[in-house]
C-alpha positions, 0 to 999 in steps of 0.5 A: 448421714446416709439413709441405707433403708432407702439407698439403691443397691450397688456393687462396689469394690476396693479396686487396689485390693481387688487388683492385687489379689487378681494378679497374685491369683491369676499368675502361676509365676510369683515374679510379678515384676517380670510378668508386669515387664512382659505385659508392658512390652506386648502393649507397647509393641501393639501401641508402636504399630498403631502409631506407625499406622497413624503416620505418627512415626516411621517404621524404624523409629519405634523403641522401648526403654526398660530401666530397672533400679533398687526401688522401681522399674520404669517401661517407656515406649514411643507408641501411640499412648492413650487419650483420657477416655481410653484410660477411663473405659479400657485401662482402668476397666478390668476386662476392658480392652483396646485389642480388636486387631488380629495382629495384636498380642494381647486381648484378655483385658487383664494385663493391667491387673499385674502391671497396676497390682504388682507392687506398692503403687504406680504412676502412668504418663501417656500423651497429656494425662498423668495420674498415680495409684494414690489417685484412685478413687480420689482425684481426676486424671491430671494433665501434663505436657504432651508425650509421644507414647507412654510411661509406666513407673512401678514402684517396689514390684514383688520379685518373688512370694516373699522379696521385692525389687529391693532385695532381689534386684537381680532376679528381676533383671535377669527374668526380663532380659530372659524374656527380651532376648528370647522374644522376636520384637521385629524392628523395635529395639528393647534397651534394658538399662540402657543396653541393647541385648542380642537375642538368643536365636537366630532363625533360619530354614535350617531350624525350622521343623514341621509339627508332623516331625514331633508327632503333632497331627493337624487335629492338635492345631487350633483352627485359624492358627499356625504353628512354627517350631524351631530347633537350636542345637546347643552343645553347652552344659546349660539348661535347656528350655522349650520356649513357647511364643505368641507372634514371636513374643515369649509367653512362658517356657518349660524346662527340657533339662540341663543335658538335652542338647537343643533349645526349641522355640514353639511359635504361634500364629493365631487370628482366633479371638482371645475370649474364644474357647478355642484360643490356644493359651490360657487366661494368663498366657502362662500355659496352653489350654488343656485341649492343646497340652498334647502339643508340648507333651509330643515335643517333650516326648520326642526331644526326651527320646532323640534330641539328636536326631531332631537337631541334625535332620536338616544336615543329612539325607538319608539312604535306606538299604534293603536285603531283598536279594540277600541270601538266606543262608547269610541271614541266618548266619547273622541271626544265629550269632545275636546272643548267647553265641561265642566269640568265635562264632560272631568271628566265623559269621563275619568271615561267612557273610562279608560277601553281601549280606546286610545285617539285621543288627541289635538284639533282636530275638531268635524268632528272626531266624525262623521268620527269615526261613519262612520268608525264603520258603515263600519265595521258593513256592512262588519261583516254583509255581512260575518255573523260574529261579528265586533270584529271577522271581525277586527281579520281576516282583514289584515293591509292593509284593515284596513288602507283602512277604514281610521281609525281616531283614528289609530296611536293615541299615541306614547311611546318612550323608552330609547335605552341606557338602557334595555327597560323597557316592559310596559304593554299596558293596563296601559299605555292607562290608563296613557295616557287617564288621561294625555290627558284629562289634556292636552286638559282641559288645552289647551281649556282654552288658546286661542293661542292653539284653533284649534291646534292639538296634540297628547299625548304620554310617554317618558321612558327615565330616568331624562326626565320629558317631551317632545314636539317632532314632529314625521312623521306618515303615511307621515305627521308630528304629535306633540306628548306631552309627559310625563314620567310616571316613573318619575312622583311623586306618592304623594297625588292626588293633589300634582300629579295634580299640577306636571302634571299641571306644566308639561303641561303648560310647554310642551304646551308652547313648542307647541305653541312657537315651539321647536325652541324658546327653553326655551326663554323669549317668551316660559317662558311667554307663560308657566307662561300664560298658567298656570295662565289661568288654575289656576282656573282649579286645583280642576278639574284636581284633579278630572281627576287624581282620576277618572282616578285612576293615582296613582295607575296605576303609581305605578303599571308602576314604580313597586313600591307599595308605591312610595314616593321618586323619581329619585333625592333621595329626599322625598319632601313629607315629607318636610315642606314648610319651608323645601322646602324654605331653600333647594330653597335657597341652590340651588339659586332659586330666591324664592321672584320672585315665591312668588310674582307669586304664591300666592296659597300655594299648587302651590308655593310648587310645583313650588319651587320643580320644580325649585329645580330639575332643578338645581339639574339636 
């Protein structure tokens, strides 16, 4: 019998209970089986690297196999394994770790909590050592035939708060596959149930983005840490995520939205000790530490505002045009027709300014006209002082001195040209004519839709093949500007009415993106908004046709495309020669819901245009 009055005080614990409580409280996710697989894979990769350094295997011989059945999960590798001393002093010591190499992913010494505490029991086989959960506190580590690497068997692992692998095998399998396919395991293949799966992402220079593009300053990135950001454009209707990885291995992911148009991979490379207070990841690596949450918020905020511009920037080069030589009378004509002005006045403005004004665009406030007047007066006073004309003064001025005058029309619009092909040198005079008409149509339609009141946007052109239009945000002088673009090289040059109908539909499409935000993509809210903008402007069709005529748009488009009599388009189909019956037949061939279009559009011309657009979408 123990004499407790003389027994030395010792700190003891029920190891199995402590492990269970540790893993349940440490991790946010309750899919402990998936987390255990994650930790085992990371340990296996580190062990394989060490085995290669020791010459036990060649660099291309490393492998990891995962088998998931209804009662257990087995993770096996051919790494360096663990000797009996390592097992006692490190693996069976909560907080103990062998990770001293900066190339390793782990390092907290807590991963075994979820590995050994995620289910009803375990079995560890490594080198010539073997033991089970039942041996803890009872039996020494046993010996067996030597094996290269480690084999861990986990029984009845927890998959959810109230379910295990027995009743939810598929969920565990999916979570493990998601982790494997979103990670970069370099040259180490990972087979799940005997099958090698293809990674989600193929990295290239085109997918790479700098942190600055997401408003992430250098002060937000930890010392001795590098940050790589990759954007993967995805037009599917599946959910989109921000994957956070450490040295290529996914640690956790955050939901971006089912209707976001890109997945993003944020990859940390750090030489910091995991136990350092500056280490970016939390202890369980399911989140970043509080001081680095701003990085995730900056990315999510940027994607929410403008995923289209993020995912497309590598494909375009931009050209900003300014208006420093524009006539003040023309500028005032544009700004006067912003809102509360009759359509006839808009048409007249187009005919007046078509000779050179670069439009301001958007539903800007009336004060722009006053600012333009002040700018003009400043130029006139400076010209009088020097005894020269205003145009001569402008030619002599430096860019810095011009900017000091605060020209309200500077950087009025933007052209994005396709980088993947030889950029076409579009003549500025013709693009000016085109963008003035496009701007007038946008402002006319915006003035008839309440949600666009007092919202500022700018017109623009995009020349990428098969891109009909874009709604993007670009920084100009430190401020974000939304540009709504059309593609003059993809615009059908048919009759004035057909061109007007097309541009009317395109404007409704892109303005809906502007109202909803690019984060909405092509979801239900966007579709409803697009139809609402279109319906509120059906009565303006005749006026938009007048705008197209007044701006001599068809002539301009033909010159831009360098095609004297452009009747077809990039789809290789001459829609102009087709009857309404032909279009309906083609729409049926491309599985277009004709009945829904007929119910929405009673006007035959509008119905024809909408069906053609639907056919083009199906073709592309």
